[in-house]
C-alpha positions as CSV (number, residue, x, y, z in Angstrom):
1,X,-3.8,-4.0,48.6
2,X,-1.4,-6.0,50.9
3,X,0.3,-7.2,47.7
4,X,0.8,-3.7,46.4
5,X,2.1,-2.6,49.7
6,X,4.9,-5.1,49.4
7,X,6.0,-3.9,46.0
8,X,8.7,-1.4,45.4
9,X,8.0,1.8,43.5
10,X,10.0,0.5,40.5
11,X,7.8,-2.6,40.4
12,X,4.6,-0.5,40.6
13,X,5.8,1.8,37.8
14,X,6.7,-1.3,35.8
15,X,3.1,-2.6,36.3
16,X,1.7,0.8,35.1
17,X,4.0,0.7,32.1
18,X,2.8,-2.8,31.2
19,X,-0.8,-1.7,31.5
20,X,-0.1,1.2,29.1
21,X,1.7,-1.2,26.6
22,X,-1.3,-3.6,26.7
23,X,-3.8,-0.7,26.2
24,X,-1.8,0.5,23.1
25,X,-1.2,-3.1,21.8
26,X,-4.7,-3.5,20.3
27,X,-4.8,-0.3,18.2
28,X,-1.2,-0.9,17.2
29,X,-1.9,-4.4,16.1
30,X,-5.0,-3.2,14.1
31,X,-2.9,-0.5,12.4
32,X,-0.1,-3.0,11.5
33,X,-2.6,-5.4,10.1
34,X,-4.2,-2.7,8.0
35,X,-0.8,-1.5,6.8
36,X,0.2,-5.1,5.9
37,X,-3.1,-5.6,4.1
38,X,-2.5,-2.4,2.1
39,X,1.0,-3.6,1.1
40,X,-0.4,-7.0,0.2
41,X,-3.1,-5.4,-2.0
42,X,-0.6,-3.2,-3.8
43,X,1.6,-6.2,-4.4
44,X,-1.3,-8.2,-5.6
45,X,-2.3,-5.5,-8.1
46,X,1.3,-5.1,-9.3
47,X,1.6,-8.8,-9.9
48,X,-1.4,-8.7,-12.3
49,X,0.3,-6.3,-14.8
50,X,2.5,-8.9,-16.5
51,X,-0.2,-11.6,-17.0
52,X,-2.8,-9.1,-18.3
53,X,-0.3,-7.5,-20.7
54,X,0.6,-11.0,-22.0
55,X,-3.1,-11.7,-22.5
56,X,-3.4,-8.4,-24.3
57,X,-0.7,-9.6,-26.7
58,X,-2.7,-12.7,-27.5
59,X,-5.8,-10.6,-28.2
60,X,-3.8,-8.3,-30.5
61,X,-2.2,-11.2,-32.4
62,X,-5.6,-12.8,-32.7
63,X,-7.1,-9.6,-34.2
64,X,-4.3,-9.5,-36.8
65,X,-4.9,-13.1,-37.7
66,X,-8.6,-12.5,-38.0
67,X,-8.0,-9.6,-40.5
68,X,-5.5,-11.6,-42.6
69,X,-7.8,-14.6,-42.6
70,X,-10.7,-12.5,-43.7
71,X,-8.6,-11.1,-46.6
72,X,-7.3,-14.5,-47.6
73,X,-10.8,-16.1,-47.6
74,X,-12.1,-13.1,-49.5
75,X,-9.6,-13.9,-52.2
76,X,-6.6,-11.5,-51.5
77,X,-3.5,-13.6,-51.8
78,X,-1.2,-10.8,-50.7
79,X,-2.9,-10.9,-47.3
80,X,-2.9,-14.7,-47.4
81,X,0.9,-14.7,-47.7
82,X,1.2,-12.7,-44.5
83,X,-1.0,-15.0,-42.5
84,X,1.5,-17.8,-41.6
85,X,3.8,-15.2,-39.9
86,X,0.8,-13.9,-37.9
87,X,-0.1,-17.5,-37.0
88,X,3.4,-18.2,-35.6
89,X,3.4,-14.9,-33.7
90,X,0.0,-15.8,-32.2
91,X,1.3,-19.2,-31.1
92,X,4.3,-17.5,-29.5
93,X,2.0,-15.1,-27.7
94,X,-0.1,-18.0,-26.4
95,X,3.0,-19.7,-25.1
96,X,4.2,-16.6,-23.4
97,X,0.8,-15.9,-21.9
98,X,0.5,-19.5,-20.6
99,X,3.8,-19.1,-18.8
100,X,2.8,-15.8,-17.3
101,X,-0.6,-17.1,-16.2
102,X,0.9,-20.3,-14.7
103,X,3.4,-18.2,-12.7
104,X,0.6,-16.1,-11.4
105,X,-1.2,-19.1,-10.0
106,X,-4.6,-19.0,-11.8
107,X,-7.7,-20.4,-10.0
108,X,-9.0,-23.6,-11.4
109,X,-12.0,-22.0,-13.2
110,X,-9.8,-19.5,-15.0
111,X,-7.3,-22.1,-16.0
112,X,-10.1,-24.2,-17.6
113,X,-11.3,-21.1,-19.5
114,X,-7.8,-20.4,-20.8
115,X,-7.3,-24.0,-21.9
116,X,-10.6,-23.9,-23.7
117,X,-9.7,-20.7,-25.5
118,X,-6.4,-22.2,-26.6
119,X,-8.0,-25.4,-27.9
120,X,-10.6,-23.2,-29.7
121,X,-7.7,-21.3,-31.4
122,X,-6.1,-24.6,-32.6
123,X,-9.4,-25.7,-34.1
124,X,-10.0,-22.3,-35.7
125,X,-6.5,-22.2,-37.2
126,X,-7.0,-25.7,-38.7
127,X,-10.3,-24.6,-40.4
128,X,-8.7,-21.4,-41.7
129,X,-5.6,-23.1,-43.0
130,X,-7.6,-25.7,-44.9
131,X,-10.0,-22.9,-46.2
132,X,-12.9,-25.0,-44.8
133,X,-14.5,-21.8,-43.4
134,X,-16.0,-18.9,-45.2
135,X,-14.9,-15.4,-44.6
136,X,-18.0,-14.7,-42.4
137,X,-17.5,-17.9,-40.4
138,X,-13.8,-17.2,-39.8
139,X,-14.5,-13.6,-38.7
140,X,-17.4,-14.8,-36.4
141,X,-15.3,-17.5,-34.8
142,X,-12.3,-15.2,-34.3
143,X,-14.6,-12.6,-32.8
144,X,-16.2,-15.2,-30.4
145,X,-12.7,-16.4,-29.4
146,X,-11.5,-12.9,-28.7
147,X,-14.6,-12.3,-26.7
148,X,-13.8,-15.3,-24.5
149,X,-10.2,-13.9,-24.0
150,X,-11.6,-10.5,-23.0
151,X,-13.8,-12.3,-20.4
152,X,-10.7,-13.9,-19.1
153,X,-9.1,-10.5,-19.0
154,X,-12.0,-9.2,-16.9
155,X,-11.8,-12.2,-14.5
156,X,-8.0,-11.6,-14.1
157,X,-8.7,-8.0,-13.1
158,X,-11.0,-9.2,-10.4
159,X,-8.5,-11.9,-9.3
160,X,-5.7,-9.4,-8.9
161,X,-8.0,-6.9,-7.2
162,X,-7.5,-4.2,-9.9
163,X,-11.2,-3.4,-9.8
164,X,-10.9,-2.5,-6.2
165,X,-8.2,0.2,-6.7
166,X,-9.0,3.1,-4.3
167,X,-6.8,5.9,-5.8
168,X,-9.0,7.6,-8.4
169,X,-6.2,8.5,-10.9
170,X,-4.7,5.0,-10.8
171,X,-8.2,3.5,-11.2
172,X,-8.9,5.6,-14.2
173,X,-5.6,4.4,-15.8
174,X,-6.6,0.8,-15.1
175,X,-9.9,1.3,-16.7
176,X,-8.4,3.0,-19.8
177,X,-5.6,0.4,-20.2
178,X,-7.3,-2.8,-19.2
179,X,-10.9,-2.2,-20.2
180,X,-11.3,0.6,-22.7
181,X,-8.3,-0.1,-25.0
182,X,-8.9,-3.8,-25.4
183,X,-12.6,-3.1,-26.3
184,X,-11.6,-0.3,-28.6
185,X,-8.9,-2.4,-30.3
186,X,-11.4,-5.2,-30.8
187,X,-13.9,-3.0,-32.5
188,X,-11.2,-1.6,-34.7
189,X,-10.1,-5.1,-35.4
190,X,-13.6,-6.1,-36.5
191,X,-13.7,-3.1,-38.8
192,X,-10.3,-4.1,-40.2
193,X,-11.3,-7.7,-40.8
194,X,-14.7,-7.0,-42.3
195,X,-13.4,-4.1,-44.3
196,X,-10.5,-6.1,-45.7
197,X,-12.8,-8.9,-46.7
198,X,-15.3,-6.5,-48.5
199,X,-12.4,-4.7,-50.3
200,X,-11.0,-8.1,-51.4
201,X,-14.4,-9.1,-52.8
202,X,-15.0,-5.5,-54.2
203,X,-18.5,-5.4,-52.9
204,X,-20.3,-4.2,-49.7
205,X,-24.0,-5.3,-49.4
206,X,-26.3,-2.6,-47.9
207,X,-27.0,-4.7,-44.8
208,X,-23.2,-5.0,-44.1
209,X,-22.8,-1.3,-44.7
210,X,-25.3,-0.6,-42.0
211,X,-23.4,-3.0,-39.7
212,X,-20.2,-1.2,-40.4
213,X,-21.7,2.1,-39.7
214,X,-22.9,0.9,-36.3
215,X,-19.5,-0.4,-35.6
216,X,-18.0,3.0,-36.5
217,X,-20.3,4.6,-34.0
218,X,-19.4,2.1,-31.4
219,X,-15.7,2.8,-32.0
220,X,-16.4,6.5,-31.5
221,X,-18.1,5.9,-28.2
222,X,-15.3,3.7,-26.9
223,X,-12.7,6.2,-28.1
224,X,-14.6,8.9,-26.1
225,X,-14.6,6.7,-22.9
226,X,-10.9,5.9,-23.4
227,X,-10.0,9.5,-23.8
228,X,-11.9,10.6,-20.8
229,X,-10.4,7.9,-18.6
230,X,-6.9,8.8,-19.8
231,X,-7.5,12.5,-19.2
232,X,-8.7,11.8,-15.6
233,X,-5.7,9.6,-15.0
234,X,-3.3,12.3,-16.2
235,X,-4.9,15.2,-14.3
236,X,-2.8,16.0,-11.3
237,X,-0.4,13.1,-11.9
238,X,2.8,14.4,-13.4
239,X,4.2,10.9,-13.5
240,X,1.5,9.7,-15.8
241,X,1.2,12.9,-17.8
242,X,4.9,13.0,-18.7
243,X,4.9,9.5,-20.2
244,X,1.4,9.1,-21.6
245,X,0.3,12.6,-22.6
246,X,1.7,12.7,-26.1
247,X,1.0,9.0,-26.9
248,X,-2.7,9.4,-25.9
249,X,-3.2,12.3,-28.3
250,X,-1.3,10.6,-31.1
251,X,-3.4,7.4,-30.7
252,X,-6.6,9.4,-30.7
253,X,-5.6,11.1,-34.0
254,X,-4.8,7.7,-35.6
255,X,-8.2,6.3,-34.6
256,X,-9.9,9.3,-36.1
257,X,-7.8,8.9,-39.3
258,X,-8.7,5.2,-39.6
259,X,-12.4,5.9,-39.2
260,X,-12.2,8.6,-41.8
261,X,-10.6,6.1,-44.2
262,X,-13.3,3.5,-43.5
263,X,-16.0,6.2,-44.1
264,X,-14.4,7.5,-47.3
265,X,-13.2,4.3,-49.0
266,X,-15.7,1.8,-47.7
267,X,-18.9,2.9,-46.2
268,X,-19.7,6.0,-48.4
269,X,-17.5,5.0,-51.4
270,X,-19.3,4.7,-54.7
271,X,-17.0,1.9,-55.7
272,X,-14.6,-0.1,-53.6
273,X,-11.2,0.7,-55.2
274,X,-8.9,0.8,-52.2
275,X,-6.4,-2.0,-52.0
276,X,-7.2,-4.4,-49.1
277,X,-3.6,-4.3,-48.0
278,X,-3.7,-0.5,-47.7
279,X,-6.9,-0.6,-45.6
280,X,-5.5,-3.4,-43.5
281,X,-2.2,-1.7,-42.9
282,X,-3.8,1.6,-41.9
283,X,-6.0,-0.1,-39.3
284,X,-3.1,-2.2,-38.2
285,X,-0.9,0.8,-37.5
286,X,-3.8,2.3,-35.5
287,X,-4.4,-0.8,-33.4
288,X,-0.6,-1.2,-32.9
289,X,-0.5,2.4,-31.7
290,X,-3.2,1.6,-29.2
291,X,-1.4,-1.4,-27.9
292,X,1.9,0.5,-27.8
293,X,0.0,3.1,-25.7
294,X,-1.4,0.3,-23.6
295,X,2.1,-1.1,-23.0
296,X,3.3,2.3,-21.8
297,X,0.2,2.6,-19.6
298,X,1.0,-0.9,-18.1
299,X,4.6,0.2,-17.4
300,X,3.4,3.4,-15.7
301,X,0.8,1.5,-13.7
302,X,3.4,-1.0,-12.6
303,X,5.8,1.7,-11.6
304,X,3.1,3.5,-9.6
305,X,2.1,0.3,-7.8
306,X,5.7,-0.6,-7.1
307,X,6.3,2.9,-5.7
308,X,3.2,2.5,-3.6
309,X,4.5,-0.8,-2.2
310,X,7.9,0.8,-1.4
311,X,6.3,3.8,0.1
312,X,4.0,1.7,2.3
313,X,6.9,-0.5,3.4
314,X,9.0,2.6,4.2
315,X,6.2,4.2,6.1
316,X,5.6,1.0,8.1
317,X,9.3,0.7,9.0
318,X,9.5,4.4,10.0
319,X,6.4,4.1,12.1
320,X,7.7,0.9,13.8
321,X,11.0,2.7,14.5
322,X,9.1,5.7,15.9
323,X,7.0,3.4,18.1
324,X,10.2,1.6,19.3
325,X,11.9,4.9,20.0
326,X,8.8,6.1,21.9
327,X,8.8,2.9,24.0
328,X,12.5,3.4,24.8
329,X,12.0,7.0,25.6
330,X,9.0,6.2,27.9
331,X,11.1,3.5,29.6
332,X,13.9,5.9,30.2
333,X,11.6,8.5,31.5
334,X,10.0,6.0,33.8
335,X,13.4,5.0,35.2
336,X,14.3,8.7,35.8
337,X,11.0,9.3,37.4
338,X,11.4,6.3,39.7
339,X,14.9,7.4,40.6
340,X,13.7,11.0,41.3
341,X,11.2,9.5,43.8
342,X,13.1,6.6,45.3
343,X,16.4,8.5,45.8
344,X,14.9,11.2,48.1
345,X,12.7,8.6,49.8
346,X,15.7,6.4,50.6
347,X,17.5,9.5,52.0
348,X,14.4,10.3,54.1
349,X,14.2,6.8,55.4
350,X,17.9,6.8,56.3
351,X,17.5,10.2,58.1
352,X,14.5,8.9,60.1
353,X,16.5,5.8,61.1
354,X,19.4,8.0,62.2
355,X,17.2,10.3,64.2
356,X,15.5,7.2,65.8
357,X,19.0,6.0,66.8
358,X,19.8,9.3,68.3
359,X,22.2,10.5,65.6
360,X,21.3,14.2,65.0
361,X,24.5,15.0,63.1
362,X,25.0,15.1,59.4
363,X,25.2,17.7,56.7
364,X,22.1,19.2,55.1
365,X,20.9,17.2,52.1
366,X,20.0,18.6,48.7
367,X,16.3,18.1,47.8
368,X,13.8,19.1,45.2
369,X,10.5,21.1,45.5
370,X,8.2,18.2,44.8
371,X,6.2,16.2,47.5
372,X,9.1,13.9,48.3
373,X,11.5,16.9,48.4
374,X,9.2,18.7,50.8
375,X,9.1,15.5,52.9
376,X,12.9,15.4,53.1
377,X,13.0,19.1,53.9
378,X,10.5,18.6,56.7
379,X,12.6,15.8,58.1
380,X,15.7,17.9,57.9
381,X,13.9,20.7,59.8
382,X,12.7,18.2,62.3
383,X,16.3,17.1,62.9
384,X,17.5,20.7,63.2
385,X,14.8,21.5,65.7
386,X,15.4,18.3,67.6
387,X,19.1,19.3,67.8
388,X,18.1,22.6,69.3
389,X,15.7,21.0,71.8
390,X,18.4,18.5,72.8
391,X,20.9,21.3,73.2
392,X,18.5,23.2,75.5
393,X,17.6,20.1,77.5
394,X,21.3,19.3,77.9
395,X,22.1,22.9,79.0
396,X,19.2,22.8,81.5
397,X,20.3,19.4,82.7
398,X,23.9,20.8,83.3
399,X,22.4,23.7,85.3
400,X,20.3,21.4,87.4
401,X,23.3,19.2,88.0
402,X,25.5,22.1,89.1
403,X,22.7,23.4,91.4
404,X,22.3,19.9,92.9
405,X,26.1,19.7,93.6
406,X,26.0,23.1,95.2
407,X,23.0,22.2,97.3
408,X,24.6,18.9,98.3
409,X,27.8,20.8,99.2
410,X,25.7,23.3,101.3
411,X,24.0,20.4,103.0
412,X,27.3,18.8,103.9
413,X,28.6,22.1,105.3
414,X,25.4,22.6,107.3
415,X,25.6,19.0,108.6
416,X,29.2,19.5,109.6
417,X,28.5,22.7,111.5
418,X,25.6,21.1,113.2
419,X,27.7,18.1,114.3
420,X,30.4,20.5,115.6
421,X,27.9,22.5,117.5
422,X,26.4,19.4,119.0
423,X,29.8,18.3,120.2
424,X,30.5,21.6,121.8
């Protein structure tokens, strides 16, 4: 208390302002940390689009190579002639994906998985090129290698936090583009490879027919899941619907047409008469349409995430400016409040000192109606009343002085007459 009594009002108000700032500092810091974490999460998700899309290109090229290899090993030389170009395209896709994944800074475990997959591809290509593998072996090894790439795809989604997306429409788009389409494309690729091989050999054993029928059913299930996720992503999202609405419907129609071709010309055909190239090209166009849709979905997803990052940054800046403005406004109001108190108080102190020194002059001071204003008004009234009292006292004193003079004069006259009478 003695310390506070020695502080000025400005200092006391400054202490109160500091206490208020400290009390608001913790929630402000927590909010800023949460905002920065949201921005970092959105940036992390956005940075995963390019590596995942590059990995999808590897899977797509691998599926094409699998189908051409199955046709070649089944005896179709037309498909065999197209295989070297597919091999070169796959090597280029591997190089591009390696650059993307290296730039993304993969964890050690994922880097090892990726190197293992690339080495497995080199060994597989050597076996296919030398025709040391049978059609079934080639298809099985291609399929196992693609499965390992899809596992890397899933691990990358976890690494970039895409599985933790909170916005439901964006999450549905992520599931459709990064989970459903790769699986759907893989099942269609298996149908393409196996069907091309059977058509090249012109025979389909009953056991393999049952396996193909099971794969067709699996494709239908995956197509349904993909369609539902796309529909959910497009509902209420004009940005997604404008870009993806028509391609989604077109890709679904192509998948249906490819399955009808497999059912008519392969599974339920009395004789395998369709050219392997025609079957392969039909499924290739369907799979290419899926991956084209996937590329558009990736672009839409990237734009949405980038817009979210920009929006979060803009909101953070605006809120920081609003907070700064509020602090400046609070500081200005504090100064005004202090001045509205200290000004009248200084006037009251000066008035009290003047009265104490006997100075009852001075004009009437302007004052407010608050407590300090009422104090100053009371002091002014006190000075006015003191002025009246002093005036009355002075008037009475003058009367007493005049009467005293008159009495003294009378006494002198009386004394003179007494002396005169005594002399007589």
